[in-house]
DRENBA-985701 format. One record per residue (C-alpha): residue number from 0; residue in one letter; z, x, y. Coordinates in nm, 2 decimals. Layout:
N
{n NUM	res A	c3 Z	c1 X	c2 Y}
...
END
This chain:
411
{n 0	res M	c3 14.59	c1 -11.33	c2 -2.53}
{n 1	res K	c3 14.31	c1 -11.57	c2 -2.60}
{n 2	res D	c3 14.38	c1 -11.95	c2 -2.59}
{n 3	res A	c3 14.33	c1 -12.10	c2 -2.94}
{n 4	res R	c3 14.22	c1 -12.43	c2 -2.79}
{n 5	res L	c3 13.86	c1 -12.52	c2 -2.72}
{n 6	res V	c3 13.93	c1 -12.69	c2 -2.38}
{n 7	res T	c3 14.10	c1 -12.43	c2 -2.16}
{n 8	res P	c3 14.15	c1 -12.41	c2 -1.78}
{n 9	res V	c3 13.89	c1 -12.13	c2 -1.77}
{n 10	res L	c3 13.64	c1 -12.36	c2 -1.95}
{n 11	res V	c3 13.71	c1 -12.65	c2 -1.71}
{n 12	res A	c3 13.68	c1 -12.43	c2 -1.40}
{n 13	res G	c3 13.37	c1 -12.26	c2 -1.52}
{n 14	res S	c3 13.21	c1 -12.59	c2 -1.61}
{n 15	res V	c3 13.28	c1 -12.74	c2 -1.26}
{n 16	res V	c3 13.13	c1 -12.44	c2 -1.08}
{n 17	res L	c3 12.82	c1 -12.45	c2 -1.31}
{n 18	res M	c3 12.78	c1 -12.82	c2 -1.27}
{n 19	res L	c3 12.77	c1 -12.81	c2 -0.89}
{n 20	res S	c3 12.57	c1 -12.49	c2 -0.87}
{n 21	res F	c3 12.30	c1 -12.64	c2 -1.10}
{n 22	res A	c3 12.30	c1 -12.98	c2 -0.94}
{n 23	res V	c3 12.18	c1 -12.82	c2 -0.62}
{n 24	res R	c3 11.94	c1 -12.57	c2 -0.79}
{n 25	res A	c3 11.78	c1 -12.85	c2 -1.00}
{n 26	res S	c3 11.70	c1 -13.05	c2 -0.69}
{n 27	res F	c3 11.45	c1 -12.81	c2 -0.53}
{n 28	res G	c3 11.14	c1 -12.98	c2 -0.69}
{n 29	res V	c3 11.22	c1 -13.30	c2 -0.51}
{n 30	res F	c3 11.17	c1 -13.12	c2 -0.17}
{n 31	res Q	c3 10.81	c1 -13.00	c2 -0.26}
{n 32	res I	c3 10.63	c1 -13.29	c2 -0.11}
{n 33	res P	c3 10.86	c1 -13.37	c2 0.19}
{n 34	res I	c3 10.86	c1 -13.00	c2 0.31}
{n 35	res A	c3 10.48	c1 -12.96	c2 0.26}
{n 36	res E	c3 10.41	c1 -13.29	c2 0.44}
{n 37	res D	c3 10.65	c1 -13.21	c2 0.73}
{n 38	res F	c3 10.48	c1 -12.88	c2 0.81}
{n 39	res G	c3 10.13	c1 -12.94	c2 0.67}
{n 40	res W	c3 10.17	c1 -12.65	c2 0.42}
{n 41	res P	c3 9.97	c1 -12.61	c2 0.10}
{n 42	res R	c3 10.17	c1 -12.66	c2 -0.22}
{n 43	res A	c3 10.18	c1 -12.29	c2 -0.29}
{n 44	res D	c3 10.39	c1 -12.20	c2 0.02}
{n 45	res F	c3 10.71	c1 -12.38	c2 -0.08}
{n 46	res S	c3 10.64	c1 -12.31	c2 -0.45}
{n 47	res L	c3 10.64	c1 -11.94	c2 -0.37}
{n 48	res A	c3 10.98	c1 -11.98	c2 -0.20}
{n 49	res I	c3 11.12	c1 -12.14	c2 -0.51}
{n 50	res A	c3 10.96	c1 -11.87	c2 -0.72}
{n 51	res I	c3 11.12	c1 -11.60	c2 -0.51}
{n 52	res Q	c3 11.45	c1 -11.78	c2 -0.55}
{n 53	res N	c3 11.42	c1 -11.76	c2 -0.93}
{n 54	res L	c3 11.32	c1 -11.40	c2 -0.92}
{n 55	res A	c3 11.61	c1 -11.31	c2 -0.69}
{n 56	res W	c3 11.84	c1 -11.50	c2 -0.93}
{n 57	res G	c3 11.71	c1 -11.28	c2 -1.22}
{n 58	res I	c3 11.75	c1 -10.96	c2 -1.02}
{n 59	res G	c3 12.10	c1 -11.06	c2 -0.90}
{n 60	res Q	c3 12.23	c1 -11.17	c2 -1.25}
{n 61	res P	c3 12.30	c1 -10.82	c2 -1.39}
{n 62	res I	c3 12.42	c1 -10.71	c2 -1.05}
{n 63	res F	c3 12.68	c1 -10.99	c2 -1.03}
{n 64	res G	c3 12.76	c1 -10.94	c2 -1.40}
{n 65	res A	c3 12.85	c1 -10.58	c2 -1.31}
{n 66	res I	c3 13.04	c1 -10.69	c2 -1.00}
{n 67	res A	c3 13.25	c1 -10.93	c2 -1.21}
{n 68	res E	c3 13.33	c1 -10.67	c2 -1.47}
{n 69	res K	c3 13.42	c1 -10.40	c2 -1.21}
{n 70	res M	c3 13.58	c1 -10.61	c2 -0.92}
{n 71	res G	c3 13.68	c1 -10.93	c2 -1.09}
{n 72	res D	c3 13.51	c1 -11.26	c2 -1.19}
{n 73	res R	c3 13.65	c1 -11.47	c2 -0.90}
{n 74	res R	c3 13.54	c1 -11.22	c2 -0.63}
{n 75	res A	c3 13.19	c1 -11.23	c2 -0.78}
{n 76	res I	c3 13.18	c1 -11.61	c2 -0.77}
{n 77	res V	c3 13.31	c1 -11.63	c2 -0.41}
{n 78	res L	c3 13.04	c1 -11.38	c2 -0.30}
{n 79	res G	c3 12.78	c1 -11.58	c2 -0.48}
{n 80	res A	c3 12.89	c1 -11.91	c2 -0.33}
{n 81	res L	c3 12.88	c1 -11.76	c2 0.03}
{n 82	res L	c3 12.53	c1 -11.63	c2 -0.02}
{n 83	res Y	c3 12.42	c1 -11.97	c2 -0.18}
{n 84	res A	c3 12.56	c1 -12.17	c2 0.11}
{n 85	res G	c3 12.43	c1 -11.93	c2 0.37}
{n 86	res G	c3 12.08	c1 -11.94	c2 0.23}
{n 87	res L	c3 12.08	c1 -12.33	c2 0.22}
{n 88	res V	c3 12.19	c1 -12.36	c2 0.58}
{n 89	res G	c3 11.94	c1 -12.10	c2 0.70}
{n 90	res S	c3 11.66	c1 -12.29	c2 0.51}
{n 91	res A	c3 11.75	c1 -12.60	c2 0.70}
{n 92	res Y	c3 11.65	c1 -12.43	c2 1.02}
{n 93	res A	c3 11.35	c1 -12.24	c2 0.89}
{n 94	res T	c3 11.01	c1 -12.35	c2 1.01}
{n 95	res L	c3 10.78	c1 -12.09	c2 0.87}
{n 96	res P	c3 10.69	c1 -12.03	c2 0.50}
{n 97	res L	c3 10.80	c1 -11.66	c2 0.53}
{n 98	res Q	c3 11.14	c1 -11.77	c2 0.66}
{n 99	res H	c3 11.19	c1 -12.00	c2 0.36}
{n 100	res Q	c3 11.08	c1 -11.74	c2 0.12}
{n 101	res L	c3 11.31	c1 -11.47	c2 0.26}
{n 102	res L	c3 11.61	c1 -11.72	c2 0.27}
{n 103	res E	c3 11.55	c1 -11.81	c2 -0.09}
{n 104	res V	c3 11.65	c1 -11.45	c2 -0.18}
{n 105	res A	c3 12.00	c1 -11.54	c2 -0.06}
{n 106	res V	c3 11.99	c1 -11.87	c2 -0.25}
{n 107	res G	c3 11.88	c1 -11.69	c2 -0.57}
{n 108	res F	c3 12.15	c1 -11.43	c2 -0.55}
{n 109	res G	c3 12.39	c1 -11.72	c2 -0.48}
{n 110	res V	c3 12.28	c1 -11.89	c2 -0.80}
{n 111	res A	c3 12.33	c1 -11.56	c2 -0.99}
{n 112	res G	c3 12.69	c1 -11.54	c2 -0.86}
{n 113	res T	c3 12.77	c1 -11.90	c2 -0.95}
{n 114	res G	c3 12.55	c1 -11.93	c2 -1.26}
{n 115	res F	c3 12.54	c1 -11.85	c2 -1.63}
{n 116	res G	c3 12.57	c1 -11.47	c2 -1.63}
{n 117	res V	c3 12.91	c1 -11.46	c2 -1.46}
{n 118	res I	c3 13.05	c1 -11.79	c2 -1.59}
{n 119	res L	c3 12.95	c1 -11.76	c2 -1.95}
{n 120	res A	c3 13.10	c1 -11.41	c2 -1.97}
{n 121	res V	c3 13.43	c1 -11.54	c2 -1.84}
{n 122	res V	c3 13.43	c1 -11.83	c2 -2.08}
{n 123	res G	c3 13.33	c1 -11.61	c2 -2.37}
{n 124	res R	c3 13.61	c1 -11.37	c2 -2.31}
{n 125	res A	c3 13.86	c1 -11.65	c2 -2.28}
{n 126	res A	c3 13.76	c1 -11.84	c2 -2.59}
{n 127	res S	c3 13.87	c1 -11.75	c2 -2.94}
{n 128	res A	c3 13.61	c1 -11.64	c2 -3.19}
{n 129	res R	c3 13.65	c1 -11.98	c2 -3.37}
{n 130	res H	c3 13.55	c1 -12.18	c2 -3.05}
{n 131	res R	c3 13.33	c1 -11.93	c2 -2.87}
{n 132	res S	c3 12.99	c1 -12.07	c2 -2.96}
{n 133	res M	c3 13.11	c1 -12.42	c2 -2.87}
{n 134	res A	c3 13.28	c1 -12.31	c2 -2.55}
{n 135	res L	c3 12.96	c1 -12.15	c2 -2.43}
{n 136	res A	c3 12.77	c1 -12.47	c2 -2.52}
{n 137	res V	c3 13.02	c1 -12.69	c2 -2.33}
{n 138	res A	c3 12.98	c1 -12.47	c2 -2.02}
{n 139	res T	c3 12.60	c1 -12.47	c2 -2.05}
{n 140	res A	c3 12.61	c1 -12.85	c2 -2.09}
{n 141	res A	c3 12.81	c1 -12.87	c2 -1.77}
{n 142	res G	c3 12.51	c1 -12.72	c2 -1.59}
{n 143	res S	c3 12.29	c1 -12.99	c2 -1.74}
{n 144	res A	c3 12.54	c1 -13.25	c2 -1.61}
{n 145	res G	c3 12.47	c1 -13.12	c2 -1.27}
{n 146	res Q	c3 12.10	c1 -13.16	c2 -1.33}
{n 147	res V	c3 12.16	c1 -13.53	c2 -1.42}
{n 148	res F	c3 12.27	c1 -13.62	c2 -1.07}
{n 149	res G	c3 12.13	c1 -13.33	c2 -0.86}
{n 150	res A	c3 11.76	c1 -13.45	c2 -0.83}
{n 151	res P	c3 11.84	c1 -13.82	c2 -0.79}
{n 152	res L	c3 12.11	c1 -13.74	c2 -0.54}
{n 153	res A	c3 11.86	c1 -13.54	c2 -0.34}
{n 154	res Q	c3 11.61	c1 -13.82	c2 -0.36}
{n 155	res G	c3 11.87	c1 -14.07	c2 -0.24}
{n 156	res L	c3 11.98	c1 -13.85	c2 0.05}
{n 157	res L	c3 11.62	c1 -13.80	c2 0.15}
{n 158	res S	c3 11.59	c1 -14.17	c2 0.20}
{n 159	res V	c3 11.86	c1 -14.18	c2 0.46}
{n 160	res M	c3 11.84	c1 -13.83	c2 0.63}
{n 161	res P	c3 11.59	c1 -13.55	c2 0.68}
{n 162	res W	c3 11.55	c1 -13.28	c2 0.42}
{n 163	res Q	c3 11.72	c1 -13.03	c2 0.66}
{n 164	res S	c3 12.04	c1 -13.23	c2 0.66}
{n 165	res V	c3 12.03	c1 -13.25	c2 0.28}
{n 166	res F	c3 12.03	c1 -12.87	c2 0.26}
{n 167	res V	c3 12.34	c1 -12.86	c2 0.48}
{n 168	res V	c3 12.52	c1 -13.12	c2 0.26}
{n 169	res F	c3 12.44	c1 -12.92	c2 -0.05}
{n 170	res A	c3 12.58	c1 -12.60	c2 0.12}
{n 171	res A	c3 12.91	c1 -12.78	c2 0.17}
{n 172	res V	c3 12.90	c1 -12.89	c2 -0.20}
{n 173	res I	c3 12.87	c1 -12.52	c2 -0.31}
{n 174	res L	c3 13.16	c1 -12.41	c2 -0.09}
{n 175	res A	c3 13.37	c1 -12.70	c2 -0.22}
{n 176	res S	c3 13.33	c1 -12.57	c2 -0.58}
{n 177	res L	c3 13.55	c1 -12.27	c2 -0.49}
{n 178	res A	c3 13.86	c1 -12.49	c2 -0.48}
{n 179	res I	c3 13.88	c1 -12.48	c2 -0.86}
{n 180	res L	c3 13.87	c1 -12.10	c2 -0.89}
{n 181	res P	c3 14.25	c1 -12.05	c2 -0.92}
{n 182	res L	c3 14.21	c1 -12.19	c2 -1.28}
{n 183	res M	c3 13.97	c1 -11.92	c2 -1.37}
{n 184	res R	c3 14.18	c1 -11.64	c2 -1.52}
{n 185	res A	c3 14.02	c1 -11.48	c2 -1.82}
{n 186	res P	c3 14.21	c1 -11.23	c2 -2.04}
{n 187	res A	c3 14.15	c1 -10.86	c2 -1.99}
{n 188	res P	c3 13.98	c1 -10.67	c2 -2.28}
{n 189	res S	c3 14.24	c1 -10.61	c2 -2.55}
{n 190	res G	c3 14.06	c1 -10.43	c2 -2.83}
{n 191	res R	c3 14.07	c1 -10.05	c2 -2.84}
{n 192	res A	c3 13.69	c1 -10.03	c2 -2.88}
{n 193	res D	c3 13.65	c1 -10.27	c2 -2.58}
{n 194	res L	c3 13.88	c1 -10.06	c2 -2.36}
{n 195	res E	c3 13.72	c1 -9.72	c2 -2.45}
{n 196	res Q	c3 13.36	c1 -9.83	c2 -2.43}
{n 197	res S	c3 13.19	c1 -9.76	c2 -2.10}
{n 198	res L	c3 12.91	c1 -9.96	c2 -1.94}
{n 199	res G	c3 12.67	c1 -9.67	c2 -1.99}
{n 200	res E	c3 12.75	c1 -9.66	c2 -2.36}
{n 201	res S	c3 12.70	c1 -10.03	c2 -2.39}
{n 202	res L	c3 12.37	c1 -10.02	c2 -2.22}
{n 203	res R	c3 12.25	c1 -9.73	c2 -2.43}
{n 204	res L	c3 12.35	c1 -9.91	c2 -2.74}
{n 205	res A	c3 12.15	c1 -10.22	c2 -2.64}
{n 206	res F	c3 11.84	c1 -10.04	c2 -2.51}
{n 207	res R	c3 11.80	c1 -9.84	c2 -2.83}
{n 208	res D	c3 11.81	c1 -10.15	c2 -3.04}
{n 209	res P	c3 11.47	c1 -10.32	c2 -3.09}
{n 210	res S	c3 11.65	c1 -10.65	c2 -3.13}
{n 211	res Y	c3 11.77	c1 -10.64	c2 -2.77}
{n 212	res T	c3 11.40	c1 -10.59	c2 -2.66}
{n 213	res M	c3 11.29	c1 -10.89	c2 -2.87}
{n 214	res I	c3 11.56	c1 -11.11	c2 -2.72}
{n 215	res F	c3 11.46	c1 -10.99	c2 -2.37}
{n 216	res L	c3 11.09	c1 -11.07	c2 -2.43}
{n 217	res G	c3 11.17	c1 -11.40	c2 -2.60}
{n 218	res F	c3 11.37	c1 -11.54	c2 -2.31}
{n 219	res F	c3 11.06	c1 -11.51	c2 -2.08}
{n 220	res S	c3 10.91	c1 -11.84	c2 -2.19}
{n 221	res C	c3 11.23	c1 -12.03	c2 -2.15}
{n 222	res G	c3 11.23	c1 -11.94	c2 -1.78}
{n 223	res Y	c3 10.86	c1 -12.01	c2 -1.74}
{n 224	res Q	c3 10.89	c1 -12.36	c2 -1.89}
{n 225	res L	c3 11.21	c1 -12.47	c2 -1.73}
{n 226	res A	c3 11.14	c1 -12.35	c2 -1.38}
{n 227	res F	c3 10.78	c1 -12.49	c2 -1.38}
{n 228	res I	c3 10.91	c1 -12.83	c2 -1.49}
{n 229	res T	c3 11.20	c1 -12.83	c2 -1.25}
{n 230	res A	c3 10.99	c1 -12.73	c2 -0.95}
{n 231	res H	c3 10.67	c1 -12.92	c2 -1.03}
{n 232	res F	c3 10.73	c1 -13.20	c2 -1.27}
{n 233	res P	c3 10.85	c1 -13.45	c2 -1.00}
{n 234	res A	c3 10.53	c1 -13.39	c2 -0.81}
{n 235	res M	c3 10.32	c1 -13.38	c2 -1.13}
{n 236	res V	c3 10.45	c1 -13.72	c2 -1.23}
{n 237	res T	c3 10.41	c1 -13.86	c2 -0.88}
{n 238	res E	c3 10.04	c1 -13.77	c2 -0.88}
{n 239	res M	c3 9.92	c1 -13.77	c2 -1.24}
{n 240	res C	c3 10.12	c1 -14.05	c2 -1.41}
{n 241	res G	c3 9.99	c1 -14.40	c2 -1.45}
{n 242	res T	c3 10.14	c1 -14.68	c2 -1.24}
{n 243	res I	c3 10.46	c1 -14.85	c2 -1.33}
{n 244	res A	c3 10.41	c1 -15.22	c2 -1.41}
{n 245	res P	c3 10.61	c1 -15.45	c2 -1.18}
{n 246	res G	c3 10.78	c1 -15.63	c2 -1.47}
{n 247	res S	c3 10.85	c1 -15.32	c2 -1.68}
{n 248	res T	c3 11.19	c1 -15.20	c2 -1.79}
{n 249	res L	c3 11.17	c1 -14.91	c2 -1.55}
{n 250	res A	c3 11.09	c1 -15.14	c2 -1.26}
{n 251	res S	c3 11.39	c1 -15.36	c2 -1.35}
{n 252	res L	c3 11.61	c1 -15.05	c2 -1.34}
{n 253	res G	c3 11.49	c1 -14.98	c2 -0.99}
{n 254	res V	c3 11.24	c1 -14.71	c2 -1.08}
{n 255	res G	c3 10.93	c1 -14.88	c2 -0.93}
{n 256	res T	c3 10.73	c1 -14.58	c2 -0.81}
{n 257	res T	c3 10.60	c1 -14.26	c2 -0.97}
{n 258	res S	c3 10.79	c1 -14.05	c2 -0.72}
{n 259	res A	c3 11.11	c1 -14.21	c2 -0.82}
{n 260	res L	c3 11.02	c1 -14.16	c2 -1.19}
{n 261	res G	c3 10.95	c1 -13.79	c2 -1.11}
{n 262	res A	c3 11.31	c1 -13.75	c2 -0.98}
{n 263	res V	c3 11.46	c1 -13.96	c2 -1.26}
{n 264	res S	c3 11.27	c1 -13.75	c2 -1.52}
{n 265	res I	c3 11.47	c1 -13.44	c2 -1.42}
{n 266	res S	c3 11.79	c1 -13.65	c2 -1.46}
{n 267	res I	c3 11.68	c1 -13.77	c2 -1.80}
{n 268	res I	c3 11.61	c1 -13.41	c2 -1.91}
{n 269	res G	c3 11.96	c1 -13.31	c2 -1.79}
{n 270	res L	c3 12.13	c1 -13.60	c2 -1.96}
{n 271	res A	c3 11.95	c1 -13.54	c2 -2.30}
{n 272	res N	c3 12.03	c1 -13.17	c2 -2.27}
{n 273	res I	c3 12.40	c1 -13.23	c2 -2.27}
{n 274	res A	c3 12.37	c1 -13.35	c2 -2.63}
{n 275	res G	c3 12.11	c1 -13.09	c2 -2.72}
{n 276	res T	c3 12.32	c1 -12.80	c2 -2.59}
{n 277	res L	c3 12.64	c1 -12.92	c2 -2.76}
{n 278	res A	c3 12.45	c1 -12.95	c2 -3.08}
{n 279	res A	c3 12.31	c1 -12.60	c2 -3.04}
{n 280	res G	c3 12.66	c1 -12.47	c2 -2.99}
{n 281	res A	c3 12.79	c1 -12.64	c2 -3.30}
{n 282	res L	c3 12.49	c1 -12.52	c2 -3.51}
{n 283	res G	c3 12.54	c1 -12.16	c2 -3.37}
{n 284	res N	c3 12.87	c1 -12.14	c2 -3.56}
{n 285	res R	c3 12.70	c1 -12.23	c2 -3.89}
{n 286	res F	c3 12.35	c1 -12.09	c2 -3.89}
{n 287	res A	c3 12.17	c1 -11.77	c2 -3.78}
{n 288	res R	c3 12.11	c1 -11.80	c2 -3.41}
{n 289	res K	c3 11.77	c1 -11.63	c2 -3.42}
{n 290	res Y	c3 11.63	c1 -11.90	c2 -3.65}
{n 291	res L	c3 11.78	c1 -12.17	c2 -3.43}
{n 292	res L	c3 11.61	c1 -12.01	c2 -3.13}
{n 293	res A	c3 11.28	c1 -11.98	c2 -3.30}
{n 294	res G	c3 11.30	c1 -12.34	c2 -3.40}
{n 295	res I	c3 11.38	c1 -12.45	c2 -3.05}
{n 296	res Y	c3 11.08	c1 -12.26	c2 -2.90}
{n 297	res L	c3 10.85	c1 -12.40	c2 -3.17}
{n 298	res A	c3 10.96	c1 -12.75	c2 -3.10}
{n 299	res R	c3 10.91	c1 -12.71	c2 -2.72}
{n 300	res T	c3 10.56	c1 -12.58	c2 -2.79}
{n 301	res V	c3 10.46	c1 -12.88	c2 -3.00}
{n 302	res V	c3 10.62	c1 -13.13	c2 -2.76}
{n 303	res A	c3 10.45	c1 -12.98	c2 -2.45}
{n 304	res A	c3 10.11	c1 -12.96	c2 -2.62}
{n 305	res L	c3 10.13	c1 -13.33	c2 -2.73}
{n 306	res F	c3 10.23	c1 -13.44	c2 -2.38}
{n 307	res I	c3 9.94	c1 -13.28	c2 -2.20}
{n 308	res M	c3 9.68	c1 -13.38	c2 -2.46}
{n 309	res L	c3 9.78	c1 -13.75	c2 -2.45}
{n 310	res P	c3 9.75	c1 -13.99	c2 -2.14}
{n 311	res I	c3 10.04	c1 -13.94	c2 -1.90}
{n 312	res T	c3 10.21	c1 -14.28	c2 -1.87}
{n 313	res P	c3 10.56	c1 -14.39	c2 -1.76}
{n 314	res A	c3 10.65	c1 -14.42	c2 -2.13}
{n 315	res S	c3 10.52	c1 -14.07	c2 -2.22}
{n 316	res V	c3 10.71	c1 -13.92	c2 -1.92}
{n 317	res V	c3 11.04	c1 -14.08	c2 -2.03}
{n 318	res L	c3 10.98	c1 -13.98	c2 -2.40}
{n 319	res F	c3 10.89	c1 -13.62	c2 -2.31}
{n 320	res S	c3 11.19	c1 -13.59	c2 -2.08}
{n 321	res L	c3 11.42	c1 -13.71	c2 -2.36}
{n 322	res V	c3 11.28	c1 -13.48	c2 -2.62}
{n 323	res M	c3 11.24	c1 -13.17	c2 -2.40}
{n 324	res G	c3 11.59	c1 -13.24	c2 -2.26}
{n 325	res T	c3 11.74	c1 -13.19	c2 -2.61}
{n 326	res L	c3 11.57	c1 -12.85	c2 -2.62}
{n 327	res W	c3 11.62	c1 -12.76	c2 -2.25}
{n 328	res L	c3 11.92	c1 -12.52	c2 -2.22}
{n 329	res A	c3 12.00	c1 -12.52	c2 -2.59}
{n 330	res T	c3 11.87	c1 -12.16	c2 -2.59}
{n 331	res V	c3 12.14	c1 -12.04	c2 -2.35}
{n 332	res P	c3 12.45	c1 -12.06	c2 -2.57}
{n 333	res L	c3 12.25	c1 -11.93	c2 -2.86}
{n 334	res T	c3 12.11	c1 -11.63	c2 -2.66}
{n 335	res S	c3 12.44	c1 -11.55	c2 -2.49}
{n 336	res G	c3 12.63	c1 -11.59	c2 -2.82}
{n 337	res L	c3 12.38	c1 -11.37	c2 -3.00}
{n 338	res I	c3 12.43	c1 -11.09	c2 -2.74}
{n 339	res A	c3 12.81	c1 -11.13	c2 -2.76}
{n 340	res H	c3 12.79	c1 -11.12	c2 -3.14}
{n 341	res I	c3 12.57	c1 -10.81	c2 -3.17}
{n 342	res Y	c3 12.70	c1 -10.60	c2 -2.87}
{n 343	res G	c3 13.05	c1 -10.73	c2 -2.80}
{n 344	res L	c3 13.22	c1 -10.91	c2 -2.52}
{n 345	res R	c3 13.32	c1 -10.62	c2 -2.29}
{n 346	res Y	c3 13.00	c1 -10.60	c2 -2.10}
{n 347	res M	c3 12.85	c1 -10.93	c2 -2.21}
{n 348	res G	c3 12.79	c1 -11.03	c2 -1.84}
{n 349	res T	c3 12.57	c1 -10.73	c2 -1.77}
{n 350	res L	c3 12.38	c1 -10.73	c2 -2.10}
{n 351	res Y	c3 12.31	c1 -11.10	c2 -2.07}
{n 352	res G	c3 12.22	c1 -11.06	c2 -1.71}
{n 353	res I	c3 11.95	c1 -10.80	c2 -1.80}
{n 354	res V	c3 11.81	c1 -11.04	c2 -2.06}
{n 355	res F	c3 11.83	c1 -11.32	c2 -1.81}
{n 356	res F	c3 11.60	c1 -11.12	c2 -1.58}
{n 357	res S	c3 11.32	c1 -11.17	c2 -1.83}
{n 358	res H	c3 11.40	c1 -11.54	c2 -1.81}
{n 359	res Q	c3 11.37	c1 -11.53	c2 -1.43}
{n 360	res L	c3 11.04	c1 -11.33	c2 -1.44}
{n 361	res G	c3 10.91	c1 -11.62	c2 -1.64}
{n 362	res S	c3 11.06	c1 -11.86	c2 -1.38}
{n 363	res F	c3 10.89	c1 -11.68	c2 -1.10}
{n 364	res L	c3 10.55	c1 -11.69	c2 -1.27}
{n 365	res G	c3 10.59	c1 -12.06	c2 -1.37}
{n 366	res V	c3 10.68	c1 -12.18	c2 -1.03}
{n 367	res W	c3 10.44	c1 -11.96	c2 -0.83}
{n 368	res L	c3 10.15	c1 -12.01	c2 -1.07}
{n 369	res G	c3 10.21	c1 -12.38	c2 -1.07}
{n 370	res G	c3 10.17	c1 -12.41	c2 -0.69}
{n 371	res R	c3 9.88	c1 -12.16	c2 -0.68}
{n 372	res M	c3 9.68	c1 -12.33	c2 -0.96}
{n 373	res Y	c3 9.74	c1 -12.67	c2 -0.81}
{n 374	res D	c3 9.59	c1 -12.56	c2 -0.48}
{n 375	res I	c3 9.29	c1 -12.42	c2 -0.67}
{n 376	res T	c3 9.23	c1 -12.69	c2 -0.93}
{n 377	res G	c3 9.41	c1 -13.00	c2 -0.79}
{n 378	res D	c3 9.63	c1 -13.04	c2 -1.10}
{n 379	res Y	c3 9.88	c1 -12.86	c2 -1.33}
{n 380	res T	c3 9.69	c1 -12.87	c2 -1.66}
{n 381	res A	c3 9.60	c1 -12.50	c2 -1.69}
{n 382	res V	c3 9.95	c1 -12.38	c2 -1.60}
{n 383	res W	c3 10.09	c1 -12.62	c2 -1.85}
{n 384	res W	c3 9.88	c1 -12.47	c2 -2.13}
{n 385	res V	c3 10.01	c1 -12.12	c2 -2.04}
{n 386	res G	c3 10.36	c1 -12.25	c2 -2.10}
{n 387	res V	c3 10.25	c1 -12.38	c2 -2.44}
{n 388	res G	c3 10.12	c1 -12.03	c2 -2.53}
{n 389	res V	c3 10.43	c1 -11.83	c2 -2.42}
{n 390	res G	c3 10.65	c1 -12.08	c2 -2.60}
{n 391	res A	c3 10.47	c1 -12.00	c2 -2.93}
{n 392	res F	c3 10.51	c1 -11.63	c2 -2.86}
{n 393	res S	c3 10.89	c1 -11.67	c2 -2.82}
{n 394	res A	c3 10.92	c1 -11.87	c2 -3.14}
{n 395	res L	c3 10.76	c1 -11.57	c2 -3.33}
{n 396	res I	c3 10.93	c1 -11.28	c2 -3.16}
{n 397	res H	c3 11.29	c1 -11.41	c2 -3.25}
{n 398	res L	c3 11.22	c1 -11.39	c2 -3.62}
{n 399	res P	c3 11.25	c1 -11.01	c2 -3.66}
{n 400	res V	c3 11.58	c1 -10.99	c2 -3.46}
{n 401	res R	c3 11.86	c1 -10.83	c2 -3.67}
{n 402	res E	c3 12.16	c1 -11.05	c2 -3.62}
{n 403	res R	c3 12.44	c1 -10.81	c2 -3.71}
{n 404	res V	c3 12.75	c1 -10.66	c2 -3.53}
{n 405	res L	c3 12.69	c1 -10.31	c2 -3.39}
{n 406	res D	c3 13.01	c1 -10.10	c2 -3.38}
{n 407	res P	c3 13.07	c1 -9.98	c2 -3.03}
{n 408	res A	c3 13.19	c1 -9.65	c2 -3.18}
{n 409	res L	c3 12.83	c1 -9.58	c2 -3.29}
{n 410	res A	c3 12.70	c1 -9.59	c2 -2.93}
END
């Protein structure tokens, strides 16, 4: 039986796992410069490792969704955490670009097992229909909470220990998140249609529906923009932003260098996203999700275009981080809620995982292209404009989506 409350043990446990998982994942951009300088690598080498991590995350998401639906949610999460921690520890001892790139496959699969695909499916099944959109938003916002302290924590740890030790500390954090798993007990499917529908029938129903294809294609730009900014924005701010005046507000808050501002900008994005994601969850209960998604992608496009066209200053970095933060993961509860609404909850983890693969294809391209174009041109401007273009595409392609319930009996 579903809990009629919004805040449930499942929601609390899922939020904690997401928060710690995303705190570590969001910090990888901070390691761009230290690792490149330590080994004398071009920027593209570690960028490719992060890009492979994102691609592995996308490949692993539907796999872990299926594991959770067939073998149990908690087993899938434990397996993900073990892969995550193992990949981090291995990376601490890697000395070659290829070693980092291969180990990031394990990290990416680990993020898949402890990330949105598995956790949101559990939270969605445990929540009542009245609170489902908001519960998905709360869990997504918890991931943003991790982003608030993940990058600054990594920056702080790097000031007192080498990057290798930080990776080991983060591996311990991921394993510690498993202590809360006993609270994660989602109800089994109870509806007759849910019990009778097979995974194959659910997949055929979705693949034959043009709306599912549109949702799949539309999620690409979200991954491109978010992964590019997470991986490259700290370095971009460090190198392209104007200097911070000694007597400015930022300097008085302890942010005296552009490298510190780069790390803090990721934290600001995460902090603003908590409010933005919760707002998206509340609006998802009242308005058509496809129009909300189109509006978010349009707003991202405008904000990104203005940022790159104007001079990059400490003030513009902070303003951009605040505005982009409100739009950051607001797409996640709306996209996952749209899939649950149209195709049902029984195989939501797998169906969302497949759509999320498109997100991670965009992530791979955004991170890898960012490093590659930086090595060729010396800045990130061209890659940034690609993100503006794909964002406009996503705004348009969500408009024809048919937001209606498909009866599983018609599969």
